[in-house]
C-alpha positions in Angstrom: -11.4 -33.6 -25.1 -14.4 -36.4 -24.6 -14.8 -38.4 -27.8 -18.4 -38.8 -29.0 -19.2 -41.6 -27.0 -18.0 -40.5 -23.8 -19.9 -37.3 -24.6 -23.0 -38.3 -25.3 -22.9 -40.3 -22.0 -22.0 -37.1 -20.0 -24.7 -35.4 -22.0 -27.4 -37.6 -20.4 -26.0 -37.5 -16.9 -26.0 -33.8 -16.9 -29.5 -33.6 -18.4 -30.5 -36.3 -15.6 -29.3 -34.3 -13.1 -31.0 -30.7 -13.7 -34.1 -32.2 -15.2 -36.4 -31.3 -12.0 -36.1 -27.7 -12.6 -35.6 -28.0 -16.3 -38.5 -30.0 -17.3 -40.5 -27.5 -15.0 -39.8 -24.1 -16.4 -39.7 -26.1 -20.0 -43.6 -27.3 -19.2 -45.0 -23.3 -18.9 -43.2 -22.4 -21.9 -44.4 -25.3 -24.2 -48.2 -24.8 -22.2 -47.6 -20.9 -23.3 -46.9 -22.7 -27.3 -43.3 -21.6 -27.2 -40.0 -24.2 -27.7 -37.3 -23.8 -25.2 -33.7 -25.4 -25.4 -30.6 -25.5 -23.3 -28.2 -23.7 -25.6 -24.6 -22.5 -25.7 -21.8 -23.0 -23.0 -24.6 -25.0 -20.9 -24.4 -27.4 -23.7 -21.1 -27.6 -24.3 -20.3 -28.1 -20.7 -23.0 -30.8 -20.5 -21.2 -32.4 -23.3 -18.1 -32.3 -21.3 -19.5 -33.5 -18.0 -18.8 -30.0 -16.3 -22.3 -28.3 -16.2 -22.6 -26.1 -13.3 -25.6 -24.4 -11.6 -25.8 -21.9 -14.1 -28.0 -22.8 -17.2 -28.7 -20.6 -20.4 -31.5 -21.0 -22.6 -33.0 -19.6 -25.7 -36.9 -19.8 -27.0 -38.9 -18.3 -29.6 -41.2 -16.7 -26.6 -40.6 -12.5 -26.5 -38.8 -10.8 -23.5 -42.1 -9.8 -21.9 -44.1 -13.2 -21.9 -40.4 -15.0 -21.0 -40.5 -12.5 -17.6 -44.2 -13.3 -16.7 -43.3 -17.3 -17.3 -40.2 -17.4 -14.8 -42.1 -15.2 -12.0 -44.6 -18.5 -11.8 -41.6 -20.1 -11.4 -40.0 -17.9 -8.5 -39.7 -14.0 -7.7 -36.5 -13.7 -7.8 -36.3 -12.2 -11.6 -34.5 -9.8 -12.9 -34.5 -8.0 -16.0 -31.3 -6.3 -16.4 -30.6 -7.6 -20.0 -34.2 -7.6 -21.4 -33.3 -4.8 -23.9 -31.2 -7.9 -25.5 -34.1 -10.2 -25.3 -32.4 -11.9 -22.0 -34.4 -12.8 -18.5 -32.7 -13.6 -15.8 -33.9 -15.9 -12.2 -32.5 -18.2 -9.2 -34.7 -20.8 -8.6 -34.6 -22.5 -5.3 -32.9 -26.2 -5.4 -33.6 -28.8 -3.2 -32.0 -29.7 0.5 -30.0 -32.1 -1.0 -28.4 -30.2 -3.6 -27.4 -26.9 -1.5 -27.3 -24.4 -3.9 -29.5 -22.7 -6.3 -30.0 -22.5 -10.2 -29.5 -19.3 -11.8 -31.2 -19.6 -15.2 -31.0 -17.3 -18.1 -33.8 -17.1 -20.8 -33.2 -15.3 -24.3 -35.1 -14.9 -27.4 -33.7 -16.1 -30.3 -31.7 -13.2 -31.9 -29.6 -11.7 -33.8 -26.9 -9.2 -33.2 -23.9 -6.8 -35.0 -22.1 -4.1 -34.4 -22.2 -1.5 -36.6 -18.7 -0.4 -38.0 -18.0 2.5 -35.5 -20.5 1.3 -32.6 -19.5 0.1 -29.4 -22.8 -1.3 -28.9 -24.6 -4.4 -30.5 -27.7 -4.0 -32.7 -30.4 -6.7 -31.4 -33.0 -8.1 -33.4 -35.6 -11.0 -32.2 -35.4 -14.3 -34.7 -38.4 -17.3 -35.1 -35.7 -20.0 -35.3 -33.5 -22.0 -33.3 -31.0 -22.4 -36.4 -31.0 -18.5 -36.7 -29.8 -18.1 -33.0 -27.5 -20.7 -33.5 -25.4 -19.5 -36.9 -25.2 -15.9 -34.8 -23.1 -17.6 -32.2 -19.5 -17.2 -31.5 -18.0 -20.6 -31.9 -19.4 -24.4 -33.5 -19.0 -25.7 -29.6 -21.4 -22.9 -28.4 -23.7 -23.5 -31.4 -25.4 -26.8 -30.0 -28.9 -27.1 -28.4 -31.1 -29.7 -26.3 -34.8 -29.3 -27.0 -36.3 -29.2 -23.5 -40.0 -30.8 -24.2 -38.1 -33.9 -26.4 -34.6 -34.0 -25.6 -33.6 -33.9 -28.9 -29.7 -33.0 -30.2 -29.5 -29.8 -32.5 -26.2 -29.4 -33.8 -26.5 -27.6 -37.4 -22.4 -26.8 -37.7 -20.8 -29.5 -36.1 -20.2 -28.5 -33.2 -20.0 -32.0 -31.5 -17.4 -33.3 -34.0 -15.0 -29.8 -33.6 -15.4 -30.5 -29.4 -14.6 -34.2 -29.6 -11.4 -32.5 -31.6 -10.8 -29.4 -29.9 -11.2 -27.5 -32.6 -12.5 -23.8 -32.1 -14.8 -22.7 -35.8 -17.6 -20.2 -36.2 -20.8 -21.3 -37.3 -20.2 -19.5 -40.2 -16.9 -17.4 -42.0 -14.9 -16.2 -39.0 -14.7 -12.9 -40.9 -18.5 -12.2 -40.9 -18.5 -13.7 -37.3 -15.9 -11.1 -35.9 -17.1 -8.5 -37.6 -20.8 -8.7 -36.3 -18.6 -9.2 -32.6 -15.4 -8.4 -32.7 -15.2 -9.2 -29.3 -15.6 -13.0 -30.1 -11.6 -12.8 -31.2 -11.1 -12.2 -27.3 -13.3 -14.9 -26.7 -11.6 -16.9 -28.9 -8.1 -16.3 -27.1 -9.9 -16.9 -23.7 -11.4 -20.6 -25.1 -8.0 -21.6 -25.9 -7.1 -21.1 -22.6 -9.9 -22.5 -20.8 -10.9 -25.6 -22.8 -7.5 -26.1 -24.1 -8.8 -25.9 -27.9 -6.6 -24.9 -30.6 -8.2 -22.6 -33.1 -8.7 -23.3 -36.8 -6.6 -21.5 -39.2 -9.2 -19.2 -40.7 -9.9 -18.5 -37.1 -6.5 -17.2 -36.4 -6.6 -15.7 -40.1 -9.9 -13.4 -39.3 -8.4 -12.5 -35.7 -5.1 -11.0 -37.6 -6.4 -9.7 -40.3 -9.4 -7.9 -38.7 -7.7 -7.1 -34.8 -8.1 -3.7 -34.9 -11.9 -4.1 -35.2 -11.9 -4.6 -31.4 -11.6 -1.0 -30.8 -15.1 -0.3 -31.3 -15.8 -2.7 -28.0 -16.0 -1.1 -24.5 -13.1 -0.8 -22.5 -14.8 -2.9 -20.1 -16.1 -5.9 -22.2 -12.7 -6.0 -23.6 -11.1 -6.0 -19.5 -13.5 -8.3 -18.4 -12.7 -10.9 -21.3 -8.7 -10.2 -20.9 -10.1 -11.0 -16.9 -11.5 -14.5 -17.4 -8.6 -15.2 -19.9 -6.4 -14.7 -17.0 -8.5 -16.1 -14.4 -8.2 -19.9 -16.4 -6.2 -22.7 -15.4 -3.5 -22.0 -18.5 -3.5 -18.5 -19.5 -0.2 -18.8 -21.7 -1.4 -19.8 -25.3 -4.1 -17.6 -25.0 -2.2 -14.9 -24.5 0.5 -16.2 -27.1 -2.2 -15.8 -30.0 -3.3 -12.5 -28.4 0.1 -11.4 -29.4 0.5 -13.1 -32.8 -2.9 -11.9 -33.9 -2.2 -8.5 -33.0 -5.0 -8.1 -30.4 -3.0 -7.4 -28.1 -1.1 -4.2 -30.1 -5.1 -2.9 -29.3 -6.1 -4.3 -25.7 -2.9 -4.5 -24.3 0.2 -3.1 -26.2 2.7 -3.1 -23.3 2.4 -7.1 -23.6 3.9 -7.3 -27.4 6.5 -4.6 -26.6 8.3 -6.9 -24.3 8.9 -8.7 -27.2 12.8 -7.1 -26.9 15.4 -7.8 -29.7 18.2 -10.0 -28.0 21.5 -8.2 -27.9 23.8 -9.9 -29.8 25.5 -11.5 -26.6 22.6 -12.4 -25.0 23.6 -10.6 -22.2 19.4 -10.5 -21.0 16.2 -12.8 -20.9 13.7 -13.1 -23.7 11.0 -10.4 -21.1 8.6 -11.5 -22.9 8.8 -15.4 -22.1 10.2 -14.9 -19.0 6.9 -12.5 -17.8 4.5 -15.2 -19.5 7.1 -17.7 -17.3 6.5 -15.9 -14.3 3.0 -15.5 -14.8 2.7 -19.8 -14.7 5.1 -20.1 -11.6 2.8 -17.2 -9.6 -0.4 -19.3 -10.4 1.2 -22.0 -9.0 2.1 -20.5 -5.8 -1.2 -19.0 -5.5 -3.0 -21.8 -3.1 -0.8 -19.4 -0.5 -3.4 -16.9 -0.5 -5.8 -18.9 0.4 -9.0 -17.2 -2.2 -8.9 -19.3 -5.4 -7.6 -17.8 -8.8 -6.2 -14.4 -7.6 -6.3 -11.6 -10.7 -4.4 -8.9 -9.1 -1.5 -11.7 -8.3 -1.9 -12.5 -12.2 -1.9 -9.3 -13.7 1.3 -8.1 -11.1 3.0 -11.0 -12.5 2.2 -10.8 -16.3 3.4 -7.1 -16.6 6.0 -6.5 -13.8 8.4 -5.9 -16.2 6.5 -3.9 -18.6 9.0 -1.0 -17.9 11.9 -2.8 -19.4 11.5 -1.6 -23.0 11.2 2.2 -21.8 14.1 1.7 -19.4 16.7 -0.2 -21.5 20.3 1.2 -21.9 23.0 -0.5 -23.8 26.4 -0.2 -21.3 29.7 -0.3 -22.1 31.1 -4.0 -22.6 27.9 -5.4 -23.8 25.9 -5.3 -21.0 22.1 -4.3 -20.9 20.6 -2.2 -18.0 16.6 -1.6 -17.0 17.2 1.5 -14.7 14.3 2.2 -12.9 12.4 -0.3 -14.6 9.9 -1.4 -11.9 9.0 2.8 -11.4 8.2 3.3 -14.9 6.5 0.2 -15.0 4.3 0.8 -11.9 3.1 4.3 -14.0 2.5 2.5 -17.4 0.7 0.0 -15.3 -1.9 2.4 -13.4 -2.3 4.3 -17.0 -3.5 0.9 -19.2 -5.4 -0.4 -16.2 -7.1 2.6 -15.9 -7.8 3.0 -19.5 -9.2 -0.7 -19.5 -11.7 0.5 -16.2 -9.8 -1.6 -13.4 -11.5 -1.1 -10.4 -9.2 1.6 -7.8 -8.4 -1.2 -6.0 -6.9 -3.7 -8.5 -4.6 -0.7 -9.6 -3.3 0.4 -6.5 -2.5 -3.1 -6.1 -1.1 -4.0 -9.3 1.0 -1.0 -9.5 2.5 -1.1 -5.7 3.4 -4.9 -7.0 5.2 -3.8 -9.7 6.9 -0.9 -7.7 8.2 -3.6 -5.1 9.1 -6.3 -6.9 12.5 -5.9 -7.3 13.1 -4.6 -3.1 13.6 -7.8 -2.2 17.1 -7.9 -4.4 17.7 -4.3 -3.6 18.8 -5.7 -0.2 20.6 -8.5 -1.7 21.6 -11.9 -0.3 23.1 -11.2 2.8 21.6 -11.3 6.4 18.8 -8.7 6.7 18.9 -6.3 9.8 15.5 -6.0 11.6 15.4 -2.5 10.1 15.3 -3.4 6.7 12.6 -6.3 7.9 10.2 -3.9 9.1 10.9 -1.4 5.9 9.7 -4.3 4.0 6.9 -5.1 5.2 5.5 -1.4 5.7 5.9 -0.6 2.1 4.6 -4.0 1.4 1.5 -3.0 3.6 -1.8 -5.1 2.6 0.4 -7.0 -0.5 2.9 -8.5 1.6 1.0 -12.3 0.9 1.3 -11.6 -2.9 4.7 -9.6 -3.0 6.0 -13.4 -1.3 4.5 -14.9 -4.7 5.5 -12.4 -6.6 9.0 -12.2 -6.0 9.7 -16.3 -5.8 8.1 -16.2 -9.1 10.5 -13.9 -10.4 13.5 -15.8 -10.7 13.5 -17.9 -13.7 17.3 -18.4 -13.8 18.3 -22.0 -15.0 21.1 -21.6 -12.6 19.8 -24.4 -10.1 23.0 -23.1 -7.7 21.7 -19.5 -7.7 17.7 -20.4 -8.1 18.2 -22.6 -4.7 20.3 -19.7 -2.5 17.2 -17.1 -4.3 14.9 -19.2 -2.1 17.1 -19.8 0.6 17.4 -16.2 1.0 13.4 -15.7 0.9 12.6 -18.6 3.3 15.1 -16.7 5.4 13.1 -13.5 5.1 9.6 -15.0 5.3 10.8 -16.4 8.5 12.6 -13.3 10.1 8.9 -11.4 9.1 7.1 -13.8 11.3 9.3 -13.5 14.2 9.6 -10.0 14.1 5.3 -10.2 13.8 5.2 -12.1 16.9 7.1 -9.6 18.6 6.2 -6.2 17.3 2.7 -6.6 15.9 4.4 -5.6 12.3 1.0 -5.5 10.6 0.1 -2.9 12.6 3.3 -0.7 12.8 2.9 2.6 14.1 4.7 5.2 15.9 4.5 4.6 19.9 2.8 8.0 20.2 -0.4 9.3 18.7 -1.3 12.5 16.8 -3.3 13.7 20.2 -0.3 13.1 22.3 2.2 14.6 19.3 0.0 17.8 19.1 0.0 17.6 23.2 3.8 17.8 23.6 4.5 20.1 21.2 1.9 22.2 22.4 0.9 23.0 18.4 -3.0 22.1 17.0 -3.4 19.9 14.0 -1.6 21.0 10.8 1.3 19.5 8.8 4.0 19.9 11.5 1.9 17.0 12.9 2.5 14.5 10.2 5.9 15.2 10.0 6.3 14.2 13.7 4.3 11.4 13.0 6.2 10.9 10.0 9.8 11.1 12.3 8.5 8.7 14.9 7.5 6.1 12.2 10.4 5.8 10.9 12.6 6.0 14.5 10.0 3.2 14.8 11.2 1.1 11.8 15.0 2.0 12.1 14.8 0.3 16.1 11.9 -1.0 16.9 9.3 -0.4 19.7 10.4 2.5 21.5 8.1 3.1 24.5 6.5 6.2 25.1 8.9 7.4 27.5 11.6 7.2 24.9 9.6 8.4 21.9 8.4 11.6 23.8 12.5 12.1 24.5 12.9 11.6 20.9 10.0 13.6 19.6 11.1 16.8 21.5 15.4 16.4 20.6 13.8 16.5 16.7 11.7 19.3 17.7 14.4 21.4 19.3 16.8 20.4 16.3 14.1 21.5 13.9 13.1 25.0 15.2 16.8 25.7 15.6 17.5 25.5 11.9 
């Protein structure tokens, strides 16, 4: 965290950088008789020297006037948040900057949830301090006047920023009662910003954890996703579990804290899962698309089937048979409840179901048919499955870890070699549906799919057959099928 002098220097540099657009907008509001303040996360990030091109402002002006003033700056104005007092716009930047400014301006306001409500009740206010006190944390309750560039910090946010402490402007009980999602936001900031929560914040999160139930699944999902996409999700996840919030929003995670058997014959599944998540993040450069939510969810949840499948075997051993299949079903159920997109649900559940497939083949030489089947089953998740399988190795036995890594290196090399020879990414039978129907003298129907699957299995077992051999084998299969 920056000290106070560094924070002041950072903020000055960032304010100079954004001055062209800020001064233009600020002049319009001042001429209309209203104050305008840079606020919240934008001020926090300016003090940290990491302000982007998304800028948040608050003002005494009401939403209709905000919209009118912003339309004088740009035609790209949106009003989806108008009922909550927020108007957004996109302001073109200079050619030298290379990107546009995204601005949101919100009327001074206060908001709170009623006991059983899933939506906040918004009331517009008339003072900056009244607006700042209703914000989630002190580090987000600072403002800078656009007109005179004066810094406003009524709740000690700058000192908390320098100390890396997460506190609320008022009592945390009042803050989290007003908006329970702030408890999850606290966990996200712990991971995203590297802050430590004040003990009073932790106590209030623990006492009010069940109040998160009134928040919509979509908003909970979005906060959980932002936490997972941070550079260091582990501290935030630990906070969710320690306070009981995870029991409400992702109960499968704390359930991984299995009681260790007396012989300590199996790993701490919870800690193992967090380590796998960290190792999967370290390998994300293989995907070439930045932080990857599917990759991180699969890593975190790959073993969630273990609590339901744990069995104590004779001799003190512990087994988790079929925890991959059970876990995939649990993933689908939980992600549906959290309103994740269907494609994300499919991808994560497929990865969970496949995460043991490599170990099922052992560490010996893989046959070509085994390699083809592995690629076919992984489908479009093959790159992520490579990451998950490697990340899932958390053994402290260096020799075993080296053997597993070498074995997977060999598998990836085999996949690349066969891909060059056989077009594995587009694996299909040597005959298509039309050819199958013509050869067998049948019309569209289930039998065509049955024949197609037979030829695909032959393709996987033996590689490309060529049309002539495929015809011969299909006819032989057809005769045997009809003879039984």
